[in-house]
Structure formats: C-alpha cells, structure tokens
N, C-alpha and C positions, 0 to 999 in steps of 0.2 A: 058694862065695864070693858075696858081694853086689857087683854091678856097677851103676854109675850109668848110666842111659840118658839121654843128653842130646838133647833135641829141638831143632829148628832155631830155635825162638824162646825157648830157655832157655840161652843161651850165656854164662852167668855162672860164673866161677871164684871169685867173691867171696861169693856167696849160694847157698843151697840145698845139695844133697848134695855138689857139687864142692868146697865150702869145707871139707869134713870129710876131705880127703886120701884119696880112695878108691884102692884098689889097682888097680881095673879100671874102664874107662869104655867105653860103647858109643855109637857114632854110627851111625845108619842114614840114608844119603843116598838117599832113595827118589824115583826119577824119575817114578813114577806121580803124585805130588803135583803136579808141574809140567805134567802133561797134563790135569788136571781142567778147566781153562779157559784162556783166553788171558791169561797174566800179562804184566806188564811185564818185559822182560829184565833190567832193573836190579834188580828185586825178587828174581828168581831168583838173579842173580849175587851179590847181597848175602848172602842166606841161605846158599847153598852155599859161597861163599868164606869167610864167617865161620865156618862149621862146620869147614872144613878148617884154617883158621888156629888155631882153638882146639885142635883135635886135635894139631896140631904143637906148640903151647905145652905141652900136657899131656905129650906124649912127651918133650919137652925137660926136663920136671920129673921124669922117671922113672916116669910112670904107664903102666900097661899099657893101651894104647888099641886097641880093635877098631873099625875104621872099615869098615862094610859099604856098598858102593855097589851098590844093588839096584833092581829094578823096582818093588818095593813094600815096605812095612814087613814084611809077611808073609814075603817072600823074604829080607829082611835078617835076620829072626829065625830063619828056617830055617838060614841059614848060621851064625849065631851059636851056636845051641844044638847044631849038629852038632859044633862044636869046644869048646864050653863047657857040656856037659850038667850040669844040676843047679844052675846059677847062679840066684840070686835077682836080679831087676832092681828098682831103685828109681828112681822118676821123680817130678819135681814135677807136681802136678796141672795138666794143661793148662787154659788159660783157655777154650778152645773147648768149646762145649756138647757133652756126650756123648763127648768124646775119651778121657777116662780109661777109661770102660767099654769102648770099642772096643779100646784098647791092651791092656787086661787080657784080653779075649777072645782076641786074637791070641797073647799070650804063653801063656796057659793051654792053648790048642789045640795048642801045641807042647811041652807037658809042663813048662813053666816056671812061675814065680810072679812076680807084679809087686806091689810095694808102692808105693802112691801117697802122697806126702807133701805138706805145705803148699807152695803156690807162693809163694816169697819175693821175687817180682819186683813185688809190690804192698805197700803200707803197711798196709792194713786187711784182716784175715782175713774169710772169709765169715761166721763166727760173730759177729764184732764188728759187721759191717754189718747182719746180720739182727737183732741186738738193737736197733740204732738204728732200723731200718725199722719195727719193731713199734710204735714210738711216733710215727710220722710222721703229719702231719695229712692227713685226707682219703684219697682213693684214689691220688693221684698222688705220686710221689717229688718231693721238693724239693731241687734241687741246692744252692740257697743255704743251706738248713738243714743239709744234709750238710756243706757246706764250712765253715760255722761250727763244727760239731761236730768236724771234722777239725782245725781250727786249735786248738781247746781241747785235743783229745787229744794233739796233737803239741807244743803250745806255740809253734808258729811265729808270729812277728810279733805276739806278745802282750806287753802291759805290765801287770803286776799283774792278769792275767786279762782285760783289755780289749784290743780290737784296736788295734794301733799306729796312731797318727794319729787315732784316734777313729771310724774307719769300717771295716767289714768288707770293703768292696768299693769299688774305685776305677775301676770300669768306665767311668764317665762321663768319666774322664781318659785313656781309651785310644782316643780317636777323633779325634785331631788329624791334619791333613794335612801331609806333609812340604813344606818350601819348594821352590820351583822348581829351585833349584840343589843339591838334596839328593843325596848319593851315599852309599849304604850301604857299610860296610866290606867289603873283599875277604874271601873265604872261604879257609880253609886248604886246602892241597893235601896229599894223602896218597900215600906210596910204598907200592905194593901187592905187590911181589914176584911170585911165579909164579901164585898161585891166581886172582886176579881175571882176568888175560888168559886163563888156561886155562878157567875156568868160563864166561867170556863167549863164547868160541869154541864151547864145548860147547853152551851154551844156544842159540846162533844156529843150530847144526846140528841139534839134537835136538828142539826144541820150537817150537810155533806160538805166537808172542808178538806183542805190540802195543807199539810204542814204540821209542825210540832206544837201542840198547845202548851207544853210544860216549860219552855224556856222564856216565859214572859218576863220582861224587865222594863216595861215602858211606863212613863208618867200617866196617871189617870186622875190626878187632882191638880188643882192650881199649885198647891204646896210642892207636890212632886215636880211639876214643871219648873218652878222657881229654883228648886234644888238642882235639877238637871242643868239649867242655864248656868248657875253659879259654879257647878262642878266643871263644866266645859271651860268657862273663863279662867278658873283657877288652875286647871291641870292640863288642858289640851290646846287652848287657843295659841299659845306661844309657838308650838311646833306644827300647828294646823297648816299654815301656808306652805312651808317647805315640803311637807309630805302629803299634800292634798291629793295628788294624782297617783300616789304610790299604791301598790297592792302587795300584801304579804300573805303567804300561805297559812301562817299560824296566828294571824291577827285580823279579825273581821272588822274592826272599827278604826284602828290607828288613832288619829287625833281628830276625827270628825266630831261635829257637835252632837249628832243624834237628836236634834231638836225638831226635825221636820214633822214628825208625827204630832208633837205637842202644838206646833204652829198651825198645822193644817186642821186640827179639831178645835182650835181657838183657846187652848189652855195658856198659850203665850201669844203675844202680838208682835209683829215685825218691828215696830218702832221701839218697844221696850228692849227687845233683844239686841238691836243694833246700838241703841243708846248705851246699854250696859257693856257691850263689847268695846265700844270706843272709849268709854270711861276707863275700862281696864287697860287699854292701850295707853291712854294719857297718864295714868297713875302708876304704871309699872315700867321697869326698864327691860323686861325680858320678852316683851311682845314686839316682834319686828313688823315693819310696815307691810311686808308682803302677806303676813298672816291676817292682819286686820282688814286689809283691802280685799283679800280673797274672800273672807267671810262676808263682808259688807256687800260685795258683788253678788254672792249667792242669794242674799236676802232681799236687798232693794233692787237688784238688777234682774237676775234670772227669774226668781219667783214671781215678781210683779209682771215681768215681760210675758212669760208664758200664760199667766192668767188672762191677760188682755188679748193676746194673740188668739187664744182659745175662744174667748168671747166673741171676737170679731169674725173669726174664720169658720165657726160652727154654723150649720151642721156638716158642711162639705169636708171639713178637716177630718172628722171621724172616719169617713169613707175613702179618703184620699189614698191612691195607690199608683203613683205616676210611673213606677217601674213595672207594674203589672205582675207583682210577685204573689203567688197563690198557694204555696205549699203550707200544709199544716205544720205546727211545731212538732219536732220529734220527741220521743219519750223522755229524753234526757232533761227536759224542762220540768218534769215532775219527779224524776228519779235520778238523783245525783250519781247513783251507782251505774247508770246506763251509759256512762262514758268514762274513758280513762284519760281524757283531757283534764289535766290538773286544774287549770284556771276555770274552765266551765263547770266542772264538777264541784269545785269549791264555792263558786258564786251561787250555783243552784242550791247547794247544801246550806249556804247561809240564809237564802230566802226560806228554805224549808224549815230551818231551825229557829229563825227569829223574824221572818218577814221583812228582811232588810239586807241590802248591800249598799256600799257607798256609790257615788255617782259615776266613777270611772268603771267600776265593775258592771254597772247597769248599762253604760253606753258602749264601752270598748270590749267587753266580754259577752254579756248576755245579748245585747242588741246587735252587736257586730256579728256574732255567730248566726243569729236569725237572718240578718240582712244578707250575708254571704251564702247562706243555705238556701235562700229564696222564699222565706216564710212570709205569709200574708201579714201586712202591718196590723190588720185588725185582730188576727190571732195573737200576735205578740202583745198588742195593747190590752186585750182581755186578760192575758196571763199576768201582766204587770199589775193591772187594776185589782185583780183578785188576790195577788200574792204578797203585796207590800203593805205594811202597816200605815204608811204615810200616803197611800195612793188614793187620789180622787180624780174624777174625770178631767177637771180643769187643768191639772198638772201633768197627769199621765199622758193624755192624748197628744198634746203638742210635743212632749219629750219623746214619746215612742213612735208615733206616726211621722212626726217631723224629723227630729234629730236622729232617732235610732234607726228608722226604716227608710228615710228619705222618700216618704210617701207623698210629700208636698214640697214645692219650692216656695211656699208662702214666706218662709223666714229662714230657710236653710239653703245654702248655695252649693253644697256638695255632699255626697254621702260620707258618713263617718265610717268608712271601710278601712280595715287594716289587716295586715298579715301578722304572723307570729312575731315579727320583729318588734312591734309595738309592745306586746305583752311581755316579751323577754326584757325589753329595755326598762319597763315600768314596774316589774315585779320579780319575785323569786320563784314563781310557779314553774317555770320551764326547767329549772335545775332538778326538780323532783318529778318530772313528767316522763312517761314512757315514750312520748313523741319528741322528735328532734325538731327544734325550731329553725334549724338551718337547712332542713331538707324539704323539698317540695313534692317529690314523687317517691313511691315506694311505701311499703306497709308501715314504716316507722316515721314517716314524714308528718309534721304537724298538720292537722286538717285545715287550720286557718290558711296555710300557704296556697294549697291548690284551690281551695274555695275562693280565695281572694282574686287570683288571676282568672279563674273561670267566671267570676262575677263581672270583672272588667270586660272580658271578652263577650259575655252574654249581653251586656248592656252598652256595648260600644257605640251603637247608633245614637243612644240617648245621652251618653256622657263624654264622648271624646271631644266635643266642641266646648265643653266646660273649661274656661280658662284656668281653673284651679286644678284640673286633672291632666294637663298637658304632660308633665314629667312622668307620671305613672304610665300613661299610654305610650310614651316613648320606650319605657322598660318593657311593656307588653309587646311592642313591635320587635324589640331585641329577642325576646323569647320566641316569637313567631318566626323571625328570620333564622334563628338557630335551629328551628325544627323541633323545639321542645314543647310547644303549646299543646299539641295533640295528647301527649302523655300526661301533661298537667291536667287537662280537662277529663281525661279518663280517670285519673286519681280522684278528682272532685266528684265524679259520678259514683265512684266506689265509696267515698266518704259519706255521701248522702244516703246510699243504701245501708251502710253500717249504722248511721244515725237513725234511720227509719226503723231498723230492726232492734235498736237498743244495744248494739254491740260496738259502738265507736270507742 
C-alpha cells in the first residue's frame, strides 16, 4: 500500500497527495526536532497542535491515520514499518535544503521506499523558476523582474497584458504614517479544543524554550485559517497598503494579514489567498490598488522568490558572511528589558510575547541593529528561526543572511543599514524613547546613529564602490573632514559595550 507521509509544515488536505483521497496517512511527531535549539513555545505548539488536528479531521473522514509520537523520525519510522511492512511512502518535497535526501535515507534504511513528489504549497515549480533564472541579467537575482514575470504568468492585476493602474509596483504608496487616533481592527479569537492546551503543557515540561507560551492566538486548523483569511480581507486589507511599513509602539500588528504562519505550515495555499484578496478588491469599493498590489507582491513575489533563491543558493547561502561579521548577539535579543531603545525593546518583546513582528520591524529594527552591531549572520539567522512562529529555513535564511545581514550578494545589492532617521520617520517609537534620534554622540544619543556611521567606516573598503552607497559615503566624508568621526566611533564602541553587558 502507498501511504502519504505528512510533515509538520505540509498540513494541507486541499493540495498535494492528501487531496487524492489516500487510504493511509502517516504522521511522525518527533520530539527530537524541538530539542535542536531553543524554539519559541508558540511555534512548537502551533506545529504539533495543527498536526494532531489534521490527523483528527482525516480520521473523521474515514482515513486510516497512523500517528507516531516518537523521539525522532527514525524511531517513528521503525514503529511504522514494524506494523506496516512493505508500504511505500509518498511525501511532498520538503522546502528545506537536503531534507528529501535525509528522509529517503531514513526510509530505505528500514527497508521501505519513499517517493518524493512536487511541493504544491508554492505557485512556481523549481523547473519554471530555473528557466526564468537562466535569462536573468547579471549575477544577482532581481526580485522586481521575477515579480513582473509572476504577474504575467498568473495574470494577476493585469489589464490587456499591462499592470493595472499603469505601474507594476506601488511601494512608494506603502509608507504612510497612521493618524494619532488610529486603532487597528481587533483580531479574531479561535476556539482550540483539547490539542492546544495539551501541547502547550507538554512543550513547557519537555523542552527548553524562549518566549511566552500563554499569548497563543494562531490558526491550528483549516477552519481557523479560513477565518483568519476572511477576517483580514474584511477588516484590514483596505488599510494594509498605506500602513504596510509603519510601526506603532502600542499596536503590534496594524493591518498586516498575520497569515504567514498558516501559509507556511500548509493550512492555506498561496493561490487561494491571492484569489480571495483580488476578489475582495474587485467586489468592494474600499480596497485601494496599493493595498491589493502590496499584498499580492508579498505572496506571489517575495515568498516565491526567496523559496527558489534559497533552493538554488544552498548550502553556501547559510554560511555566507561577506562582511566577515562575527559578534554574538547581545542579551537584548532574549530580554527586551536589557535595552532602553524603545524600538528594539518593543520588537524583541513582540517576538517574546507572540513569536511575531511584521516585516519592517524584522528588517529595519531587529536585523538592522544586528547588522550595525556586527553580529554574525548565522547567529541572527538561528535566533529568527527559533523565535518566529512562521520561520522555516527556506524563508528565514535568505531573508536574514541576505536581506538582513548582507551576508551574500546573490540577490541583494546593498546592505539595509539605517540610522535613527528611518525609525523616527516610520514610527512613533522615538517620541517615547530615552534616546535622542537627532544626536549621534553623547550618552543620550540614539545608538543607531553612531553604529550606522561606524559600520560604514568599518566596511568602507567593501562598500564605498557600491553605486547605491555613493551618497552616504559622501556624508561620511563630511563627518571625517569635520573631525567628528573619531568621537562617533568612540560612541559606537561604548554602545556595543553597553549592549554586551545588557545595559543599553
């Protein structure tokens, strides 16, 4: 008999082998996975509870479900083949580099066979992306070129072959600041049944985790995920585009979809999400073009793009460190009270409380601080992978090592480094912070400022020739000519010392 092996990030009954009405399905709940590093307890709760819920749903549909709770995948396969010798297993190709080969070795070592099929949780196949990549300009991948190609391939937001509204990208309309009295819509509540509290208690007892287990509010069933999608479309899609890049001290989610975790474990599929969003845009008058385009770009553009860049650039991508940054992360990444920087403390606190912050806080606060501080891309990557509920190697590694750390030039052309000016412009954090965003030296100066100029000076040989960095290096020259750079770099050293001691 052929049995479908369902992995913890492939929990879709609507796509892949489960959609073909299998007679038998295998789940292996391997606790070894949860001991590899310190994960956020909500991430572990989400995966294990969602697995158990899907198994219940399949049993209710009359499917023969074998659910092995084991120490490792190998132990689970031992138990399975002891009672089901001769079965062939079929699995969707995991997105994680090398995982398919490891799974095949485990199965074949136990006398079984494993058939790996296309992963249907993405829109573009490896072959389709590879064919596009052959024709790319230069050595770096271009997300914008890929995104336009995806729009043409899917037909999304096109009118007679041209982009709706005349522009491919409305990113310049995604940077508005909410008014002072702005309140984002409330989020839906989910009824969880027995699995979430059971798994949460088990995770707390069995594993060394980091973060708050109690603030759990994530979809763990198909019905939850559908409700989450509908809630986003009904209440937050309209304002999503305008406030997409904004950050507010008292609002952790604004109008973001919060669907990434459900997408990345398979409870939702990218096509259904985009189709539903475009239908809402077509059928309502309150959803502007910049909102729907920004959302579509996230799902069919960036999500698909990083998946395939990861696939093609691994394993070198994971170890990339072109700026040779080697510092460990300071304590503030695990303790939001270890810094008085309002933006960094809030972002770390949101990860601690919910395993989530939105993409600008990830890139321009958490990653930006690590980049300017000089942290190892690998240390930051491990922290993101363990701490976020939607984090998987295929999506975290290119985002953190590439975008966040500028560890590779494979698809990024400049470091996303910024001073306090960016945070002040895009948020209200600075108004309530003890540090002054307009000062660069002195004990009250925002740490981002001295770290920014010190970073540019430290990596001048590598970055000055970058055509996208010419203006900022002109400003660095002005500071050097004015005799200010030495004091700035001294302040940066002090900031690093304070961060290392947990006193920033």
